[in-house]
N, C-alpha and C positions, 0 to 999 in steps of 0.2 A: 080557454082549454084549446080552441083551435090554433092558436099560436105556438103552443107548445108541441104540437103533434109534428114530427119529422117526416119529411117525404122519404119514403123507402127507395132505396136503390132500384133501378130497372135493369134486370138481366134479360138479355135477349139473344138469340141466336144470330150468328154472323152468316148472312147470305153471302156466298162465294162471288156472285156475279155483282151485287151492287156495294157491299160493305167491305170487301177485300181490300180494295185500293185505299180506303180511308182508314182502316184498321191499323193500329200501331202495335206490332208485336214485339215483346221484349227480346232481348239478345238470347236469353235462355230458350224461348221458343223458337227461334231462328235455328239455333244449334240442334233442338230436338227434330225440327222438320228436316234440316239438312242431313242429320244423322240417317234418318230413314231414306232420304234421297240417295246418299252416297252408298247405302247398303243396296239399294235397287240398281244403281249404276254398276256396282261391281258384280252383281249377280246376272245382269242382262248382258254385260260384256265378258263373261266367263268364256265363251267360245275364242273371243279375240285374245284373252289372256293365254289360253291353252295353245292356240296358234302361234303367238310370239314366242312362248317357252318352247315349243316344240320345233319351230324352224331355226331357233337361235342355238339349240344345242344338238341338233341331230347330226349335222356334218358340217365341213367347211362350205360346200356349195350351197347347202339350204341357209346357213348364215349369210352368204353372199346374196342370196335372193331375198332375204330378210332386210338386209341393209339397202338393196335397191328398191325394194317396196317402199320403205321410208324416205329414201331420197328421190325416186323417180315415180314411184306410183305402181299400181298394177291395173291393167286394162284402161278402163276410163276413170278410175279413182285416183286422184292426185296424191302424191307423198304426203302433202300438207295436210290432207284428211286424216291419215294415219296417225301423224303427229299429234292433232287436236283430240283424236280418240284416246292417244296415249297420254295426253295432257289431262283429260277428263278422269282417266283412270288413277293418275298420280294425285289429283285433288281428291277423288272419292276416297282412296285409301289413306291419305294423310288425315283428312277430316274425320273419317270413321274411326281411325286409330286413336287420335288425340281426344275425340270426344268420348270414345270407349274409356280412355284412361280417366277422364273427368269423371264419368258415370262411377267407375269404380272407386275413385278417390272419395265421391260424395257418398258412397255406400259404407266406406271405412271411417270416415271423419264425419261425425254426425253434425259438427258445427259448420260444415260446408253447405248445409242445406238451407242455411239462411238466405234472405232474399238478396241481400248486398253481396254475399260471397257468390251466389249463384249467378248473378249478373256479371261480376269481375272475371269469374272463370269461363263464362260463355264467350265475353269479349276475347279473352286470352286464346280460346279454342279458334275463333273465327281468325284472329290475326296471325296465330301460328300456321294454321292450315293455308291460309291465302298466301302468306309471306314465304313459307317453304315450297308451295307450288309455283310462285313466280320464280323462285331460284332455281328449282329443277327444271322449270319450263324454258327458262333462259338457257339452260345447258341443252335441253332437248332440241331447241331450235337453233343451236350453234353460236350463241351470243358470247360465249366464252369457252 
């Protein structure tokens, strides 16, 4: 009788300090976490977005100052920093948008909720958001 008894799986909570480095999260989990992170980034940087929009459309003089801020910087903050913040916003928007499309598609197509489809669409979201960010980042930093 004891040979037939199966060992039940052990479910435990993950400690963020000790287990997080060894825990292997599936791609869908990464997309879910990054979807939340990208939303927070866009919310926190909303004043920067408003400043960019306002200074770029107010007048020709404000647009010249806007370009100067991105090229030379403002005060002790170099222009490179503004470009990095804009790149973070580009990634946050692209990832949030593409992951949102994925979630909407999964709501409409009930077959997309399967584990295999979920993993493949999660990988597609990660590849598309990072790839498009690299392309737009190259344009932002003047590589083409």
